[in-house]
Structures are given as structure tokens and as C-alpha cells.
C-alpha positions, 0 to 999 in steps of 0.5 A, a space after each residue: 872201335 870195338 863192335 862189342 863196345 859200340 853195341 853195349 846199351 847203357 844200364 838203367 836201374 829201375 828201383 820201384 816196388 809197384 810191379 805195374 809201375 816197374 813194368 811201365 818204367 822197364 818197357 819205356 827204358 828198353 824202348 829208349 835204348 837202355 839195358 834194364 835191371 828192376 829192383 823192388 826194394 831198398 835193401 836189394 837196391 843198396 846191394 846191387 848199387 855196390 856191384 854196378 854203376 848204372 848210367 841212369 836210375 829211376 828211383 821211387 821215393 817210397 820204398 820198402 826196407 830202405 826209403 828212396 831218399 836214403 838211397 838217393 843220399 847214398 848214391 850222391 855220397 858214393 864217389 863211384 855213383 856220384 855222376 849217375 843220372 837219377 830220375 825221382 818218381 813219386 806221387 809226393 810232390 812236397 817230398 820230391 820238391 825237397 830233393 829236386 836239387 839232387 836229381 836230374 829230373 823229378 816225375 810225379 806219378 802217374 807217369 805215362 809210358 810215352 812221357 818216360 820214353 821221351 824223357 829218358 831218351 834225352 839222357 842216353 849217350 850218343 854214339 859217334 
């Protein structure tokens, strides 16, 4: 097996406008073994999702410019992105419940570092 391929970490995209929460998500994903990319608004997320296919997306439902539910719909409608693991992060339990069937997990804020690290580590692809 190509050593470079075996050392490549899966990409986790954090789409979260709150700087502090974004940092917590980023650090938890790094600890769980992911390469990370942080995005702070919906417009930038749309552009970047046209360029890359992340392994997992942590998606805040209330985002500036383009709301998270629109991003989720676009992710699920795009053939390239349809199988991306999406974890919704929100403080709005009612909104999250309505979208639960479109995501692998729904996490209600506040989300702790240890909680997220444990949960996302379950999604990381296992190497032989």
C-alpha cells in the first residue's frame, strides 16, 4: 500500500460561525484523527463544497448568508456529496428534529470537546 495514502487523514469540514464553538469542534476532530477545515459562513461553505468532498461535515443550522438547512439540502442533492457524513450542531431542538432523518447525528449545543471527540471517532475510517 502507498504509504502516503495510508497516512492521509480524512477531511472534516466544520461549518460553524461562532469562533469559539468552531475552535472546539476543530480541536475535537483533530484529536479524533481528522484533517480539518473551518468555514464561518454559508456562502464560503457552498463554494468550498463545490471543490472538495469531505469525509464528515459538522454543520451549524443557523449560519450567516446561507442557512445550514439549505446547505444540508444541497449536500444531500449533490451526487458527489450525498454519502458525506453530516453531523448537525444546533441549539434549536425543534429545527434539528425536523432535519434528523437527513443527518447521521444531531447534537444539541452546547457540545463539549470530549463528547464530540468520542462521537466523531466512531465515523473515522479504519485502516487495515
